[in-house]
C-alpha positions as CSV (number, residue, x, y, z in Angstrom):
1,M,87.9,-31.0,-99.9
2,K,91.1,-31.1,-97.7
3,K,91.7,-27.8,-96.0
4,I,93.3,-26.9,-92.5
5,I,90.1,-25.4,-91.1
6,N,87.5,-26.2,-88.4
7,D,84.0,-25.0,-89.2
8,P,83.7,-23.6,-92.9
9,A,81.4,-20.8,-91.3
10,D,84.2,-19.6,-89.0
11,V,87.1,-19.5,-91.4
12,V,87.6,-15.8,-92.0
13,R,87.1,-15.0,-88.3
14,E,89.5,-17.6,-87.1
15,S,92.0,-16.8,-89.8
16,L,92.0,-12.9,-88.7
17,Q,92.4,-13.9,-85.0
18,G,95.3,-15.9,-85.9
19,F,96.7,-13.1,-88.0
20,A,96.2,-10.5,-85.4
21,L,98.1,-12.8,-82.8
22,A,100.9,-13.3,-85.2
23,H,101.3,-9.4,-85.8
24,P,100.3,-7.7,-82.4
25,D,102.8,-5.1,-83.1
26,L,101.2,-4.0,-86.4
27,V,97.4,-4.6,-86.1
28,T,94.5,-4.8,-84.1
29,L,91.3,-6.9,-84.7
30,S,87.7,-5.7,-84.3
31,L,85.4,-8.9,-84.1
32,D,82.0,-7.0,-84.4
33,P,81.8,-5.8,-86.8
34,L,85.0,-7.4,-88.5
35,F,87.8,-5.3,-89.3
36,V,91.6,-4.9,-89.0
37,A,93.3,-1.6,-88.0
38,R,96.7,-0.4,-87.3
39,A,97.9,-1.2,-84.0
40,T,99.5,2.3,-83.5
41,P,97.0,5.2,-84.1
42,T,96.8,7.1,-87.4
43,V,98.7,10.3,-87.0
44,R,96.5,13.1,-86.0
45,G,95.9,15.5,-89.0
46,T,96.7,12.9,-91.6
47,V,94.3,11.2,-94.3
48,A,93.4,7.5,-93.3
49,V,93.3,5.0,-96.1
50,V,90.8,2.0,-95.8
51,S,90.3,-0.7,-98.1
52,G,88.7,-4.3,-98.3
53,G,86.8,-6.9,-100.2
54,G,86.1,-10.5,-100.0
55,S,88.3,-12.8,-97.9
56,G,90.4,-15.6,-99.9
57,H,92.8,-13.1,-101.4
58,E,95.3,-12.9,-98.5
59,P,97.6,-11.2,-97.9
60,L,95.3,-8.7,-99.6
61,H,94.2,-6.6,-97.7
62,A,94.9,-7.2,-94.0
63,G,98.6,-8.0,-94.8
64,F,98.9,-4.5,-96.0
65,V,97.8,-2.6,-92.8
66,G,100.6,-0.8,-91.1
67,D,103.0,2.0,-91.4
68,G,103.2,3.6,-94.9
69,M,100.3,1.6,-96.5
70,L,96.8,1.0,-95.0
71,D,95.2,2.4,-91.8
72,A,92.4,-0.4,-91.9
73,A,91.1,-3.1,-94.0
74,V,87.6,-4.5,-94.1
75,P,87.0,-8.3,-95.0
76,G,84.0,-9.9,-96.2
77,T,83.4,-13.5,-96.2
78,V,85.1,-15.6,-98.9
79,F,85.0,-14.1,-102.3
80,S,82.1,-11.7,-100.8
81,S,82.1,-7.9,-100.2
82,P,82.1,-6.5,-96.8
83,T,78.9,-4.7,-95.5
84,P,78.5,-1.0,-95.2
85,D,78.6,-1.0,-91.5
86,Q,81.7,-2.9,-91.4
87,V,83.4,0.0,-93.7
88,V,81.9,2.8,-91.6
89,A,83.2,1.2,-88.2
90,A,86.7,0.8,-89.5
91,A,86.8,4.3,-91.0
92,H,85.6,5.8,-87.8
93,A,88.4,3.8,-85.8
94,V,91.1,5.2,-88.1
95,H,90.0,8.7,-88.9
96,A,92.3,11.3,-87.8
97,G,90.7,14.5,-88.8
98,A,91.8,14.8,-92.3
99,G,89.3,12.4,-94.0
100,I,89.2,9.0,-95.5
101,L,90.5,7.6,-98.8
102,L,88.5,4.3,-99.7
103,V,90.6,2.1,-102.0
104,V,87.8,0.0,-103.7
105,K,88.3,-2.9,-106.3
106,N,85.8,-3.0,-109.2
107,Y,83.4,-5.7,-108.4
108,T,79.5,-4.7,-108.2
109,G,79.1,-5.7,-104.5
110,D,82.3,-3.9,-103.3
111,V,81.3,-0.6,-105.3
112,L,77.8,-0.6,-104.1
113,N,78.8,-1.3,-100.2
114,F,81.6,1.0,-100.3
115,E,79.4,4.0,-101.8
116,T,76.9,3.4,-99.1
117,A,79.6,3.7,-96.5
118,A,80.9,6.7,-98.1
119,E,77.4,8.3,-97.9
120,L,77.1,7.3,-94.2
121,L,80.3,8.6,-93.5
122,Q,79.8,12.0,-95.2
123,A,76.4,12.2,-93.2
124,D,78.6,12.0,-90.0
125,G,80.7,14.8,-91.2
126,I,83.8,12.9,-92.3
127,E,85.3,13.9,-95.6
128,V,85.5,10.9,-98.0
129,R,87.1,10.3,-101.5
130,T,86.8,6.9,-103.1
131,V,89.2,5.2,-105.9
132,I,88.0,2.5,-108.0
133,V,90.8,0.3,-109.2
134,D,90.0,-1.4,-112.5
135,D,93.3,-2.8,-113.8
136,D,92.4,-6.2,-115.4
137,V,92.6,-5.9,-119.0
138,A,91.2,-9.4,-119.6
139,V,87.6,-8.0,-119.4
140,R,86.3,-6.9,-122.7
141,D,82.7,-6.1,-123.1
142,S,82.0,-8.8,-120.4
143,T,78.5,-9.5,-119.4
144,F,79.9,-10.9,-116.1
145,T,81.3,-7.9,-114.5
146,A,80.7,-4.3,-114.3
147,G,83.7,-3.2,-116.3
148,R,87.3,-4.2,-115.5
149,R,88.0,-5.8,-112.4
150,G,90.4,-4.8,-109.8
151,V,93.3,-7.0,-109.2
152,G,97.2,-6.8,-108.6
153,G,97.3,-3.1,-109.2
154,T,95.5,-2.5,-105.8
155,V,98.7,-3.5,-104.0
156,L,100.8,-1.0,-105.8
157,L,98.2,1.7,-105.6
158,E,97.9,0.9,-101.7
159,K,101.7,1.3,-101.4
160,I,102.2,4.7,-103.4
161,V,98.9,6.3,-101.6
162,G,100.2,5.1,-98.4
163,A,103.5,6.8,-98.8
164,A,101.8,10.0,-99.8
165,V,99.9,10.0,-96.8
166,A,102.8,9.6,-94.8
167,R,104.5,12.5,-96.2
168,G,101.4,14.5,-95.2
169,D,99.5,15.0,-98.4
170,D,95.9,16.4,-97.9
171,L,92.8,14.2,-99.1
172,D,92.4,15.9,-102.5
173,T,96.0,15.5,-103.3
174,V,96.0,11.8,-102.2
175,H,92.8,11.2,-104.0
176,A,94.5,12.6,-107.4
177,L,97.5,10.6,-107.1
178,A,95.3,7.4,-106.6
179,E,93.6,8.2,-109.9
180,R,96.7,8.9,-111.5
181,V,98.0,5.4,-110.6
182,V,94.7,3.9,-111.7
183,G,95.3,5.5,-115.3
184,V,98.8,3.8,-115.6
185,V,98.4,0.4,-114.2
186,R,97.3,-3.0,-115.9
187,S,97.2,-6.7,-115.2
188,M,96.3,-10.0,-116.6
189,G,96.2,-13.4,-115.0
190,V,96.3,-17.1,-115.9
191,A,94.8,-20.1,-114.1
192,L,96.1,-23.7,-114.3
193,R,93.9,-25.1,-111.6
194,P,90.8,-23.8,-109.8
195,S,90.4,-23.1,-106.0
196,T,87.8,-24.5,-103.7
197,V,85.6,-22.2,-101.6
198,P,85.3,-23.7,-98.0
199,H,81.7,-23.2,-97.5
200,S,81.0,-24.9,-100.9
201,G,83.6,-27.8,-101.0
202,E,83.4,-27.6,-104.8
203,P,86.1,-26.2,-107.3
204,S,85.3,-22.7,-108.5
205,F,85.3,-24.1,-112.0
206,T,86.5,-26.9,-113.9
207,L,89.7,-27.2,-116.3
208,G,91.1,-30.1,-118.2
209,E,94.7,-31.4,-117.4
210,D,95.9,-29.8,-120.7
211,E,94.1,-26.5,-120.4
212,M,94.5,-23.1,-118.9
213,E,92.2,-20.2,-118.2
214,F,93.8,-17.1,-119.9
215,G,92.5,-14.0,-118.3
216,V,90.7,-15.6,-115.2
217,G,89.5,-13.4,-112.4
218,I,90.6,-13.8,-108.8
219,H,87.2,-15.3,-108.0
220,G,87.4,-17.8,-110.8
221,E,85.5,-15.7,-113.3
222,P,85.7,-16.7,-116.8
223,G,88.7,-15.3,-118.8
224,R,89.2,-14.3,-122.4
225,E,89.5,-17.9,-123.6
226,R,90.5,-21.4,-122.7
227,R,93.7,-22.4,-124.2
228,A,96.0,-25.4,-124.5
229,M,98.9,-25.4,-122.0
230,L,102.2,-23.7,-123.0
231,P,105.7,-23.6,-121.7
232,A,106.4,-20.8,-119.3
233,D,108.0,-18.5,-121.9
234,G,104.6,-18.9,-124.1
235,I,102.3,-18.0,-121.1
236,V,104.3,-15.0,-120.2
237,A,104.3,-13.7,-123.8
238,L,100.6,-14.1,-124.1
239,L,100.1,-12.2,-120.7
240,L,102.5,-9.3,-121.6
241,E,101.3,-8.9,-125.1
242,A,97.9,-8.3,-123.5
243,V,99.1,-6.0,-120.7
244,V,101.8,-4.2,-122.7
245,T,99.5,-3.2,-125.7
246,D,96.4,-2.2,-123.5
247,L,98.1,1.1,-122.1
248,P,100.1,0.7,-124.1
249,F,103.6,0.4,-122.8
250,A,106.4,1.5,-124.8
251,A,110.1,1.5,-125.2
252,G,111.8,4.0,-123.0
253,D,109.1,3.2,-120.2
254,R,110.2,2.6,-116.5
255,V,107.7,0.1,-114.8
256,I,107.0,-1.7,-111.5
257,V,106.4,-5.5,-112.3
258,L,104.2,-7.5,-109.8
259,L,104.6,-11.2,-110.6
260,N,101.8,-12.5,-108.5
261,G,101.0,-16.0,-107.6
262,L,97.4,-17.0,-107.1
263,G,97.8,-19.1,-104.1
264,G,98.8,-22.7,-105.4
265,T,101.8,-21.9,-107.5
266,P,105.4,-22.5,-106.0
267,L,107.8,-19.7,-105.9
268,M,110.2,-21.6,-108.1
269,E,107.9,-21.3,-110.9
270,L,107.0,-17.8,-110.2
271,Y,110.6,-16.9,-110.1
272,L,111.2,-18.9,-113.4
273,A,108.3,-16.7,-114.9
274,Y,109.8,-13.5,-113.7
275,G,113.0,-14.4,-115.4
276,S,111.0,-14.6,-118.7
277,V,109.2,-11.4,-118.0
278,R,112.5,-9.6,-117.5
279,G,113.9,-11.0,-120.8
280,Q,110.8,-10.2,-122.8
281,L,110.4,-6.6,-121.5
282,E,114.0,-5.9,-122.1
283,S,113.5,-7.0,-125.7
284,R,110.8,-4.5,-126.0
285,G,112.9,-1.6,-124.5
286,I,110.9,-1.4,-121.3
287,T,113.0,-1.0,-118.0
288,V,111.9,-2.8,-115.0
289,A,112.8,-0.5,-112.3
290,R,111.2,-2.2,-109.3
291,S,109.6,-5.6,-109.0
292,L,107.7,-8.0,-106.5
293,V,107.5,-11.6,-106.9
294,G,105.2,-13.8,-104.8
295,N,101.6,-14.3,-103.5
296,Y,100.2,-10.9,-103.0
297,V,96.6,-11.1,-104.3
298,T,95.7,-14.7,-104.2
299,A,92.6,-16.7,-105.0
300,L,92.6,-19.4,-102.1
301,E,94.8,-22.2,-103.5
302,M,94.2,-21.5,-107.3
303,Q,97.2,-22.5,-109.3
304,G,98.4,-19.7,-111.8
305,M,99.7,-16.2,-111.8
306,S,99.0,-12.8,-112.9
307,I,101.4,-9.8,-114.2
308,T,100.9,-6.3,-113.2
309,M,102.7,-3.4,-114.8
310,L,102.8,0.3,-113.6
311,Q,104.3,2.9,-115.7
312,L,106.5,5.0,-113.4
313,D,107.3,8.7,-113.1
314,D,109.7,10.2,-110.8
315,E,107.2,10.7,-107.9
316,M,105.7,7.2,-108.1
317,M,109.2,5.9,-107.9
318,S,110.0,8.1,-104.7
319,L,106.6,7.0,-103.0
320,W,107.2,3.2,-103.9
321,D,110.7,3.3,-102.3
322,A,109.6,5.2,-99.2
323,P,109.6,2.9,-95.9
324,V,106.7,0.5,-95.3
325,H,106.2,-1.8,-92.6
326,T,103.2,-4.4,-92.8
327,A,102.8,-8.1,-92.4
328,A,103.1,-8.7,-96.1
329,L,105.1,-5.6,-97.4
330,R,108.5,-4.3,-95.5
331,W,111.5,-2.1,-96.5
332,G,113.3,0.8,-95.4
333,V,112.6,0.6,-91.7
């Protein structure tokens, strides 16, 4: 294992210390318990949005803390859920009197620990709503997960919800919007090479030189099937077929597309794939109104990509276009 680290046990803490030093205008870091919060206080009387999950998926979630997106992010160890006390401490740090929205990806540990945190916060007199993101269409009757996993759709939801908070929406309105986004966002990923978790020093799975894991999870969970490698157009076609037919998306739809790298794929290949996505969606009569290309929900250095599509309405489009200023996403400021 070759990685730019010191002690594998200190990777997450040291990484977040560097992150906070690099972005002092945007975030502050609490080391005990561990969480990242906005550098500027949440506006009094507005909802605070808190998310989190295992580390190793950077820039998710700490990279999206800032104006117009998250108020706090709670990291666990690599590929493991944060604990309830971390979530509670982060929520208390950013609560501004109008309640907390917890954004949770659908993994068993995350769901259980965030549910416990929600109960503790409610016992403290803080109003809490929770949204579970489960956009990964790769999961079908899986015995490995508790339903569909939360992946790239989380980024799109956090941006749209953060903009709704910034315009002053109350907790119930923000929660209803978040559920609406979950209903119209879908994703699928493919891996060409595995990642290596620092504390184990071993690849998360094995894959032949001529194989790809189609539908892989962001922790290396098994996909739908292992297939022979294809040219980019063929990989994109398989991913789009799974994503488009699931909602289903239809001719006339306007969508946001997130072409997401899993950490080990060059931007040259991601942009090449994005060009293929645009062409194939246009041939289906689907309009790409907005897009992101790059590494937004990674799996350490896993080689591969995922495609996320969100079916837009006018309100979501407006909220997507609203200003945002975080370490990983910035426009309109």
